[in-house]
Structure formats: structure tokens, C-alpha cells
C-alpha positions as CSV (number, residue, x, y, z in Angstrom):
1,M,-126.3,11.4,5.2
2,T,-124.4,14.6,5.0
3,N,-122.2,15.6,2.1
4,A,-119.2,18.0,2.5
5,S,-119.5,18.9,-1.1
6,S,-122.4,20.9,-2.6
7,N,-122.9,18.4,-5.3
8,P,-124.1,14.8,-5.0
9,F,-121.8,12.0,-6.1
10,A,-122.2,9.6,-9.0
11,V,-120.3,6.4,-8.4
12,M,-119.3,4.1,-11.2
13,S,-118.8,0.4,-10.3
14,I,-117.9,-2.6,-12.4
15,D,-118.5,-6.2,-11.3
16,V,-115.6,-8.0,-13.0
17,E,-116.8,-11.5,-13.9
18,D,-117.1,-13.4,-17.1
19,W,-120.1,-14.2,-19.2
20,F,-120.4,-17.9,-18.2
21,Q,-120.4,-17.1,-14.4
22,V,-123.8,-15.3,-14.5
23,E,-126.7,-16.9,-12.5
24,N,-129.0,-16.6,-15.6
25,L,-126.7,-19.2,-17.4
26,K,-126.3,-21.5,-14.4
27,S,-128.8,-24.0,-15.7
28,V,-126.8,-24.7,-18.8
29,I,-123.2,-24.1,-17.7
30,A,-122.1,-26.1,-14.8
31,R,-119.5,-24.7,-12.4
32,D,-117.0,-27.4,-13.2
33,A,-117.2,-26.5,-16.9
34,W,-115.9,-22.9,-16.3
35,N,-112.4,-23.8,-17.2
36,E,-113.6,-25.1,-20.6
37,C,-115.4,-21.8,-21.5
38,E,-113.9,-19.1,-23.6
39,L,-112.4,-16.4,-21.4
40,R,-113.6,-13.0,-22.6
41,V,-113.5,-10.9,-19.4
42,E,-110.0,-9.6,-20.1
43,R,-110.7,-8.1,-23.5
44,N,-114.0,-6.7,-22.4
45,T,-112.6,-5.1,-19.2
46,D,-109.7,-3.6,-21.1
47,R,-112.2,-2.0,-23.5
48,M,-114.0,-0.5,-20.5
49,L,-110.6,0.8,-19.1
50,E,-109.9,2.4,-22.4
51,L,-113.3,4.1,-22.5
52,M,-112.9,5.4,-19.0
53,A,-109.3,6.6,-19.6
54,D,-110.6,8.6,-22.6
55,R,-112.9,10.5,-20.2
56,N,-110.6,10.6,-17.1
57,V,-113.1,8.4,-15.1
58,R,-112.2,6.5,-12.0
59,C,-114.4,3.6,-10.8
60,T,-114.6,0.9,-8.2
61,C,-114.0,-2.6,-9.6
62,F,-115.6,-5.5,-7.6
63,I,-113.3,-8.3,-8.8
64,L,-114.2,-12.0,-8.7
65,G,-111.3,-14.0,-7.2
66,W,-111.7,-16.7,-9.9
67,V,-111.0,-14.1,-12.5
68,A,-108.0,-12.6,-10.6
69,D,-106.5,-16.0,-10.4
70,R,-106.5,-16.4,-14.2
71,C,-105.9,-12.8,-15.2
72,P,-103.4,-11.2,-12.8
73,G,-102.2,-8.8,-15.5
74,L,-105.7,-7.4,-15.8
75,I,-105.9,-6.8,-12.1
76,Q,-102.6,-5.0,-12.3
77,R,-103.8,-2.8,-15.1
78,I,-107.0,-1.9,-13.3
79,A,-105.0,-0.8,-10.2
80,E,-102.3,1.0,-12.2
81,A,-105.1,3.0,-14.0
82,G,-106.1,4.4,-10.6
83,H,-109.3,2.5,-10.1
84,E,-110.4,1.2,-6.6
85,I,-110.0,-2.6,-6.2
86,A,-112.8,-4.2,-4.3
87,C,-114.0,-7.8,-3.8
88,H,-116.8,-9.8,-5.4
89,G,-116.0,-13.0,-3.6
90,Y,-114.1,-15.9,-5.2
91,G,-116.5,-18.4,-6.7
92,H,-119.6,-16.3,-7.4
93,E,-121.7,-18.3,-5.0
94,L,-124.9,-16.8,-3.7
95,I,-124.3,-15.9,0.0
96,Y,-127.6,-17.5,1.3
97,D,-126.6,-20.8,-0.4
98,L,-123.4,-20.9,1.7
99,T,-122.8,-21.7,5.3
100,P,-121.1,-18.9,7.3
101,E,-117.9,-21.0,7.3
102,Q,-118.0,-21.4,3.6
103,F,-118.7,-17.7,3.1
104,R,-115.8,-16.7,5.3
105,A,-113.4,-19.1,3.4
106,D,-114.6,-17.6,0.0
107,L,-114.1,-14.1,1.3
108,D,-110.6,-14.7,2.8
109,R,-109.4,-16.5,-0.4
110,A,-110.5,-13.7,-2.7
111,R,-109.4,-10.8,-0.5
112,K,-105.9,-12.2,0.1
113,L,-105.5,-12.9,-3.6
114,L,-106.4,-9.3,-4.6
115,Q,-104.2,-7.8,-1.9
116,D,-101.3,-9.9,-2.9
117,Q,-101.7,-8.9,-6.5
118,T,-102.1,-5.2,-5.9
119,G,-100.2,-4.5,-2.6
120,A,-103.2,-2.5,-1.5
121,D,-105.8,-3.0,1.3
122,V,-109.1,-4.3,0.0
123,V,-112.0,-2.9,2.1
124,G,-115.0,-3.0,-0.2
125,Y,-117.3,-6.0,-1.0
126,R,-120.3,-6.7,-3.3
127,A,-122.2,-10.0,-3.1
128,P,-122.8,-12.1,-6.3
129,S,-126.3,-11.2,-7.6
130,F,-126.7,-8.8,-4.6
131,S,-127.4,-11.9,-2.4
132,I,-126.5,-10.1,0.8
133,T,-128.0,-11.2,4.1
134,D,-127.9,-10.0,7.7
135,W,-125.6,-12.8,9.1
136,A,-122.9,-11.9,6.5
137,I,-122.3,-8.4,7.8
138,P,-120.3,-9.2,11.0
139,I,-118.3,-11.8,9.0
140,L,-117.4,-9.1,6.4
141,Q,-116.3,-6.7,9.1
142,D,-114.3,-9.4,10.9
143,A,-112.6,-10.3,7.6
144,G,-111.3,-6.7,7.3
145,F,-113.9,-5.0,5.1
146,T,-115.3,-1.6,6.0
147,Y,-118.1,-1.3,3.5
148,D,-120.5,-3.4,1.5
149,S,-122.4,-2.4,-1.7
150,S,-124.8,-5.3,-2.1
151,S,-128.1,-3.9,-0.9
152,F,-130.6,-3.2,-3.7
153,P,-133.7,-2.0,-1.8
154,T,-136.1,-2.6,-4.6
155,I,-139.3,-4.4,-5.5
156,A,-139.2,-8.2,-5.1
157,H,-136.5,-10.0,-7.1
158,D,-135.9,-13.8,-7.1
159,R,-132.2,-13.6,-6.3
160,Y,-131.5,-10.4,-4.4
161,G,-130.9,-10.6,-0.6
162,S,-132.0,-8.0,1.9
163,L,-130.7,-6.3,5.1
164,T,-132.9,-5.5,8.1
165,G,-133.8,-1.8,8.3
166,I,-132.6,-0.9,4.8
167,E,-135.2,0.9,2.8
168,A,-135.4,2.8,-0.5
169,G,-134.2,6.4,-0.1
170,Q,-131.4,5.5,2.3
171,P,-128.3,5.3,0.1
172,I,-125.5,5.2,2.7
173,V,-126.2,3.5,6.1
174,E,-123.9,2.6,8.9
175,L,-124.8,-0.9,9.8
176,R,-122.3,-1.4,12.6
177,P,-119.7,1.0,14.1
178,G,-117.0,1.1,11.4
179,F,-119.0,-0.7,8.7
180,T,-121.2,1.0,6.1
181,E,-123.7,-0.1,3.5
182,V,-123.7,1.7,0.1
183,C,-126.9,0.8,-1.7
184,V,-127.3,0.4,-5.4
185,S,-129.6,3.2,-6.6
186,C,-133.3,3.0,-6.9
187,L,-136.0,5.6,-7.9
188,T,-138.4,6.0,-5.0
189,L,-142.0,5.7,-6.1
190,A,-144.8,5.6,-3.5
191,G,-142.2,4.5,-0.9
192,R,-140.9,1.6,-2.9
193,G,-137.7,1.3,-4.9
194,L,-137.7,1.0,-8.7
195,P,-134.3,-0.5,-9.7
196,W,-132.3,2.2,-11.5
197,G,-128.7,1.2,-10.8
198,G,-127.6,-0.5,-14.0
199,G,-127.4,-4.1,-15.3
200,G,-130.4,-5.3,-17.3
201,Y,-132.4,-2.3,-16.2
202,F,-129.9,0.0,-17.9
203,R,-130.0,-2.1,-21.1
204,L,-133.8,-2.4,-21.1
205,F,-135.0,1.2,-20.7
206,P,-134.4,3.8,-23.5
207,Y,-131.3,5.8,-22.7
208,G,-133.0,9.1,-22.4
209,V,-135.5,7.7,-19.9
210,F,-132.7,6.2,-17.8
211,R,-130.7,9.4,-17.8
212,R,-133.7,11.4,-16.5
213,G,-134.0,8.9,-13.7
214,V,-130.3,9.4,-12.8
215,N,-130.8,13.2,-12.9
216,R,-133.8,12.9,-10.6
217,I,-131.9,11.0,-8.0
218,L,-129.0,13.5,-8.1
219,N,-131.3,16.5,-8.1
220,E,-132.9,15.1,-4.9
221,G,-129.4,15.5,-3.3
222,Q,-128.8,11.7,-3.2
223,P,-125.6,10.0,-4.5
224,Y,-126.1,7.8,-7.5
225,V,-124.5,4.3,-7.6
226,F,-124.3,2.5,-11.0
227,Y,-123.1,-1.0,-11.7
228,I,-122.2,-2.9,-14.9
229,H,-120.4,-6.1,-16.0
230,P,-117.8,-6.5,-18.7
231,W,-119.9,-9.1,-20.5
232,E,-122.7,-6.5,-21.0
233,I,-120.6,-4.7,-23.7
234,D,-119.9,-8.0,-25.5
235,P,-122.7,-9.0,-28.0
236,G,-120.3,-11.5,-29.5
237,Q,-120.2,-13.8,-26.5
238,P,-121.3,-17.4,-27.1
239,R,-125.1,-17.8,-27.1
240,Q,-126.5,-20.5,-25.0
241,K,-129.5,-22.7,-25.8
242,G,-132.0,-24.3,-23.4
243,L,-132.4,-21.3,-21.1
244,K,-135.7,-20.3,-19.5
245,R,-137.2,-17.5,-21.6
246,S,-136.9,-15.0,-18.7
247,H,-133.3,-15.9,-18.1
248,A,-132.4,-15.5,-21.7
249,F,-134.1,-12.1,-21.8
250,R,-132.4,-10.8,-18.7
251,H,-129.0,-11.8,-20.0
252,Y,-129.1,-10.9,-23.7
253,V,-131.5,-7.9,-23.9
254,N,-129.8,-5.1,-25.9
255,L,-126.2,-6.3,-25.5
256,G,-125.4,-4.8,-28.9
257,R,-126.4,-1.4,-27.7
258,C,-124.8,-1.4,-24.3
259,E,-121.3,-0.1,-25.1
260,K,-122.7,2.9,-26.8
261,R,-125.1,3.6,-24.0
262,W,-122.4,3.2,-21.4
263,S,-120.1,5.6,-23.3
264,R,-122.9,8.2,-23.2
265,L,-123.4,7.6,-19.5
266,L,-119.7,8.2,-18.9
267,D,-120.0,11.5,-20.8
268,D,-123.2,12.7,-19.2
269,F,-122.2,12.6,-15.6
270,T,-119.1,13.1,-13.4
271,W,-118.0,9.8,-11.8
272,T,-116.1,8.8,-8.8
273,T,-115.3,5.7,-6.7
274,M,-117.0,4.2,-3.6
275,A,-113.9,5.2,-1.5
276,D,-114.2,8.8,-2.5
277,L,-118.0,8.8,-1.8
278,L,-117.5,7.4,1.7
279,E,-114.6,9.8,2.4
280,Q,-117.0,12.8,1.7
281,C,-120.3,11.6,3.0
282,S,-121.4,10.6,6.5
283,P,-123.9,7.7,6.7
284,V,-127.1,7.5,8.6
285,T,-127.2,4.9,11.4
286,N,-129.3,1.7,11.0
287,Q,-131.0,1.5,14.3
288,A,-132.0,-2.2,13.8
289,Q,-128.5,-3.4,13.1
290,S,-126.9,-1.1,15.8
291,S,-129.3,-2.5,18.5
292,E,-128.4,-6.1,17.5
293,S,-124.7,-5.2,17.6
294,N,-125.0,-3.7,21.0
295,E,-127.0,-6.7,22.3
296,T,-124.3,-9.0,21.0
297,T,-121.6,-6.9,22.7
298,S,-123.4,-6.8,26.0
299,A,-123.8,-10.6,25.9
300,G,-120.1,-11.0,25.4
301,G,-120.5,-12.1,21.8
């Protein structure tokens, strides 16, 4: 990766989904019950827009199509505030639980909706729960996307997907000609990735420790990619019973402290969007994916 600027970039991203759409709550909130749940994503996202506006921060919003269908005014406000509109799929289905045909239909539905609402081309994608997989990449490119930000090259996780050839310490990788992967940030320790990109990890570690990790990544000359959800600044969301202890911990840990921590994070670093990052930085080439792409082309695929 090369950077035209002398300073590494810090990218702020928000996965715009509501509290009841999270995988940790899937065992107690059925998908067909979503319409009966209290919609809180609009108020929480508006609060985040307010906090960013106070600091002149622009971010990339990976928006769930289900939310866009029900909150078109919110999507308009996000776009009018100058934030990049990107896609989080439509129904928050894990990619590896879908067939390629189902995945393509979900993508097309969400992308068309977001483009119709904003009048802008939507070229970025992030998979629900980072559930990316190799076979999804050519489908994404064929659907009109030019980058994905779903790879979290970290230690084993029960939901995250993976991409061949992506390793910790490779933040921006060209998977195929014209298609780039922007990885969520990890700290590299002994060749392995320690998750440091946001979410529950951001809420769990003391803020000072987390900030030092971000500084370390930036001081190594690497871009930093952070993610957060609107429900993470909402300690008043309905509490669910009957969850596995690990799922309850992941979802609820330090919700009451998160808005203050995120405000400090906004203050402590200079933030930009995925689009700005990719405009300024040249990716390394993923040899494994490129070889596969060349073989497919040679075979007439």
C-alpha cells in the first residue's frame, strides 16, 4: 500500500442497523418479529450525526436495506450531511448461510433502494457480522461494488468469515482488478491479529488502552478502520432475557459508557471516509485471488 499523504488515515464507519437485528439476539428475537420491535435506529443515528457534525467528522455509513425501507428520511439526512452511503445488505443475513442466488438478490435489493433514495452510486459493501467469503467477491463486483470492508483478519471468531490470502497487517488489498478489500483494523501480535476495530472490543477495553492501540497502528504507517453501530450508544434499549451468557455479554457490555467513549475517539483522531482512503491509497495485490481470477478468465468464465 502506498499513501500520497504523509499521514496515515483513520476511517470512521457506522453499520446502520437496529438493536433487534443483531446476531447475539437472534435466539430470542425471530426475524418475523422485527416489525413488532421498537424502532430506535433513527434516534440513535441522529445522535451520532449530531456528535460528528459538532466535530466536522465525515464517515462511511453501511446501511441495512431493511432500515432504509422504513427510515428514508434518515438516509436522506445522512447523505445531506456529507457522509458516504454504503451497503450492509438488506436483511442482515450471514453470507455463508445464503446461496449465491439469495446473496445476489439481497445485494441488488439493498443497493437499488439506497441509490434511489440518495441519487448517488453505492460502491461500498460490508457483510453482516463480517461474514464474508471468497465466492461473494465476484458477485459483489458484478453487482456494481468496487470495494468491500468485511474482512477482519483476527483470531478465531464464531461468526466472522474469511478471504483467501488476507492476513493481519494487510489493510488494503486488491482482490481482483477494480475491486478492493479494506480490512477492519487489528493489532498485529506475533503475526496474528488482535481485534482493534470497534464494536464490543471498543466497549470492553479501557479507553486509554484502546487509544494507545489506535496510535500504534497509525504510527506504523497503516490506516486505521473503526466501526460502530447506533445501538451501541443506546443503554435504554429493551433488555432481552433467555440469552446465552456469552451473547448477553457481547451485546450489553458497557453500553452506558459507549457514547462518551466514542465522543472522545472522535476528538482524539482526524477521521475520513472509505472513499477518501481509497482515493489516496494504492492497495497491494492479493496474489491468490488474482490467480483465481486469471484462471477463470482464461477458461472463459
